[in-house]
C-alpha positions in Angstrom: 0.0 0.0 0.0 1.3 3.4 -1.0 2.4 5.5 2.0 0.5 8.7 2.7 3.6 11.0 2.9 3.7 14.7 1.8 6.3 15.5 -1.0 9.8 16.3 0.2 9.7 19.8 -1.4 6.6 20.6 0.5 8.0 19.5 3.8 11.2 21.4 3.3 9.3 24.6 2.4 7.2 24.2 5.5 10.1 23.5 7.8 12.1 26.5 6.5 9.1 28.8 6.7 8.2 27.5 10.3 11.8 27.9 11.5 12.3 31.5 10.1 8.6 32.5 10.7 8.5 34.0 7.3 7.8 32.8 3.7 10.2 35.4 2.4 13.2 34.2 4.4 12.3 30.5 3.6 12.2 31.3 -0.1 15.7 33.0 0.3 17.1 30.0 2.0 15.8 27.5 -0.5 16.5 29.7 -3.6 12.7 29.8 -4.5 10.2 32.6 -4.9 8.0 33.6 -2.1 5.0 32.5 -4.2 6.5 29.1 -4.7 6.9 28.6 -0.9 3.3 29.8 -0.4 2.1 27.2 -3.1 4.1 24.4 -1.6 2.5 25.0 1.9 -1.0 25.4 0.5 -0.6 22.0 -1.1 0.8 20.5 2.1 -2.2 22.1 4.0 -4.6 20.6 1.4 -2.9 17.2 1.7 -3.2 17.2 5.5 -6.6 18.9 5.7 -5.2 21.1 8.4 -4.2 24.7 8.4 -0.6 25.0 9.5 -0.2 28.7 9.3 -2.5 31.6 10.4 -2.6 34.5 7.9 -2.6 37.9 9.7 -2.7 40.6 7.1 0.5 40.4 5.2 2.1 38.3 7.9 1.9 34.5 8.8 2.4 32.7 12.0 2.3 29.0 13.0 -1.1 27.7 14.0 -1.2 25.5 17.1 -1.2 22.3 14.9 1.6 23.7 12.9 3.8 24.2 16.0 3.9 20.4 16.7 4.1 19.3 13.1 7.1 21.7 12.6 9.0 20.1 15.4 8.4 16.6 14.1 9.2 17.5 10.5 12.4 19.3 11.5 13.6 16.3 13.5 12.8 13.8 10.7 14.5 16.0 8.1 17.6 16.4 10.4 17.9 12.7 10.8 17.3 12.0 7.2 20.2 14.5 6.3 22.5 12.8 8.9 21.9 9.3 7.5 22.4 10.5 4.0 25.7 12.2 4.8 26.7 9.0 6.6 26.1 7.0 3.3 27.7 9.6 1.1 30.9 9.6 3.3 31.3 5.9 2.9 33.8 4.5 0.5 32.7 1.8 -1.9 32.5 -1.6 -0.2 32.6 -0.1 3.4 30.2 -0.8 6.2 29.2 1.2 9.2 27.8 0.3 12.7 25.8 2.4 15.1 26.4 1.8 18.8 24.6 3.1 21.8 27.0 3.3 24.6 27.2 4.5 28.3 29.3 7.7 28.0 32.0 7.0 30.5 32.5 3.4 29.4 32.8 4.7 25.8 35.5 7.3 26.7 37.4 5.5 29.3 37.3 1.9 28.1 36.0 1.4 24.6 37.4 4.2 22.5 41.1 3.8 23.6 40.9 0.3 22.3 39.3 1.2 19.0 42.6 1.7 17.1 43.1 -2.1 17.3 39.7 -2.7 15.8 40.3 -0.2 13.0 43.6 -1.8 12.3 42.0 -5.1 11.8 38.8 -3.9 10.2 39.6 -0.7 8.2 36.4 -1.0 6.0 34.0 -0.8 9.1 33.2 2.6 10.4 31.8 2.9 13.9 29.3 5.6 14.9 29.0 6.0 18.7 26.1 7.8 20.5 25.5 8.3 24.2 22.6 6.5 26.0 22.3 6.7 29.7 19.1 4.5 30.0 18.0 1.3 28.5 15.8 1.5 25.5 14.0 -0.7 22.8 16.8 -1.6 20.5 14.7 -2.9 17.6 13.8 0.0 15.3 16.0 2.5 17.2 18.6 2.8 14.4 21.3 1.2 16.6 23.0 -2.1 15.7 24.0 -2.8 19.3 24.2 -1.3 22.8 26.9 -1.4 25.4 25.3 -0.9 28.7 24.6 -2.4 32.1 22.6 -5.6 32.7 19.0 -4.5 33.2 15.5 -6.1 33.1 14.6 -3.7 30.3 16.7 -5.7 27.9 14.4 -8.7 28.3 13.8 -10.4 24.9 17.1 -9.1 23.5 20.4 -11.0 23.3 22.9 -9.9 25.9 26.6 -10.9 26.2 28.4 -10.2 29.5 31.5 -8.2 29.1 33.0 -6.8 32.5 32.1 -6.4 36.1 32.1 -3.0 37.7 34.2 -3.1 40.8 34.6 0.1 42.8 37.9 1.4 44.3 38.8 4.6 46.1 41.5 6.6 44.1 43.1 10.0 44.8 46.0 12.0 43.4 49.4 11.8 45.1 49.2 15.5 46.0 46.0 14.8 48.0 47.7 12.2 50.2 50.7 14.5 50.6 48.7 17.2 52.1 46.9 15.3 54.8 48.2 13.5 57.9 48.9 9.9 57.2 47.5 8.7 60.6 44.0 10.0 59.7 43.5 7.3 57.0 40.7 7.6 54.4 38.4 9.1 57.0 40.5 12.3 57.2 40.3 12.9 53.4 37.6 14.7 51.5 35.4 12.3 49.5 33.7 12.7 46.3 30.4 11.3 45.3 28.3 10.3 42.2 24.9 11.8 42.2 23.2 8.5 41.2 24.8 6.6 44.0 24.7 8.8 47.1 25.1 5.8 49.4 28.1 4.3 47.7 30.6 5.4 50.4 28.3 4.0 53.2 28.0 0.6 51.4 31.8 0.6 50.8 32.5 1.3 54.6 30.2 -1.6 55.6 31.6 -4.1 53.2 35.2 -3.3 54.0 34.9 -2.6 57.7 36.5 0.8 57.4 35.4 3.7 59.6 33.9 6.8 57.7 32.4 9.1 60.2 30.5 11.2 57.7 30.2 9.0 54.6 27.7 11.2 52.8 29.6 14.5 53.1 31.5 15.9 50.1 31.1 17.2 46.5 28.8 15.4 44.1 29.2 14.9 40.3 26.9 13.5 37.7 29.3 11.2 35.8 32.2 8.9 36.7 34.3 10.8 34.2 33.7 13.9 36.3 34.6 12.2 39.5 37.9 10.8 37.9 38.9 14.3 36.7 38.0 15.7 40.1 40.3 13.1 41.8 43.1 13.9 39.4 42.8 17.5 40.4 43.2 16.7 44.1 39.8 17.5 45.0 39.2 14.4 47.0 39.0 10.6 47.0 36.7 9.2 44.2 35.0 5.8 44.5 35.0 4.7 40.8 35.0 1.6 38.8 38.6 0.2 38.5 38.4 -0.5 34.9 38.0 3.2 34.2 41.3 4.2 35.9 43.7 1.5 35.0 45.9 3.8 32.9 46.1 6.5 35.6 47.0 3.9 38.3 49.7 2.4 36.1 51.1 5.9 35.4 51.0 6.9 39.1 48.6 9.8 38.4 46.1 8.2 40.7 46.8 6.1 43.8 44.7 3.3 45.4 46.1 2.5 48.9 42.7 1.2 50.1 40.9 -2.0 49.3 38.5 -2.3 46.5 34.9 -3.0 47.2 34.2 -6.7 47.6 30.9 -6.7 45.8 30.2 -6.0 42.1 28.2 -2.8 41.6 27.1 -3.5 38.0 27.8 -5.7 35.0 28.5 -4.3 31.6 27.0 -6.2 28.7 26.6 -6.1 25.0 23.0 -6.0 23.8 21.9 -7.1 20.4 18.5 -7.2 18.8 18.8 -10.7 17.5 21.1 -13.8 17.8 24.6 -13.1 16.7 24.4 -15.7 14.0 21.5 -13.8 12.2 23.5 -10.4 12.3 25.4 -9.1 9.2 29.2 -9.8 8.9 30.3 -6.3 10.2 28.5 -6.6 13.4 29.7 -10.2 13.9 33.2 -9.0 13.4 32.8 -6.2 15.9 31.2 -8.5 18.5 33.9 -11.1 18.1 36.6 -8.4 18.6 34.7 -6.9 21.6 34.3 -10.1 23.4 38.0 -10.9 22.9 39.0 -7.5 24.3 36.8 -8.0 27.4 38.3 -11.5 27.9 41.9 -10.0 27.8 40.7 -7.3 30.4 39.2 -9.8 32.7 42.4 -11.8 32.6 44.8 -8.9 33.3 
């Protein structure tokens, strides 16, 4: 059955006129006459059976129904333009994958390892977008997600990657500025907003004394916590896998025990069994699982 979709030229004319609030400026942007813009919008209104603009003398303004439609059309055209540019930018025989990834996991673990993937698979281009919460993967435009295990992924295929084990870290300069006999309790502590009781749980699990476990600055992301710790603002309780490089370089110190429990488990989420996926995604998944295995064995 034929889709009931307006013409592309009518949608572009409407989106430009709505964005500028002017037929004349829309005509200037699209290299058309003002009359051509007016006719395109009139055809669109006739097609929809809805008035999108209100005519007030020689001026126009969006009708209430036009405001909502303009936002939707603008979003669709933007997405269509991005997808078209992705395809135009791909060389012949190349493939691309779209991944949804937790932001700090992407910057602190995945991206530093991608040169190895690109070296082995130069024909596969990866596009990485941030997603903080689970979502319905099918029909989202993403080929896979790298996220935490969560009941929301039920019905999808998940592959465990790494466990999130928290460890207190701080800069050498912070330790040097406080008396050693005070221990961890004497140092300022940093918190992640989403886990306000993390230090309390850490103290209970390790048996360490923290007189005021909830006191200290709060940050939204683990990446912010790590930067704050590097700057000497306090001790950050962060996933060890995010700070392996800084610990090896001596930029961060971890003289205290790590948390005995696993906070969360990172996993790869696929919309269908791997065997049904296309070759580029299979190649990425095999590489990713091997990298995770190497990291677990380190």
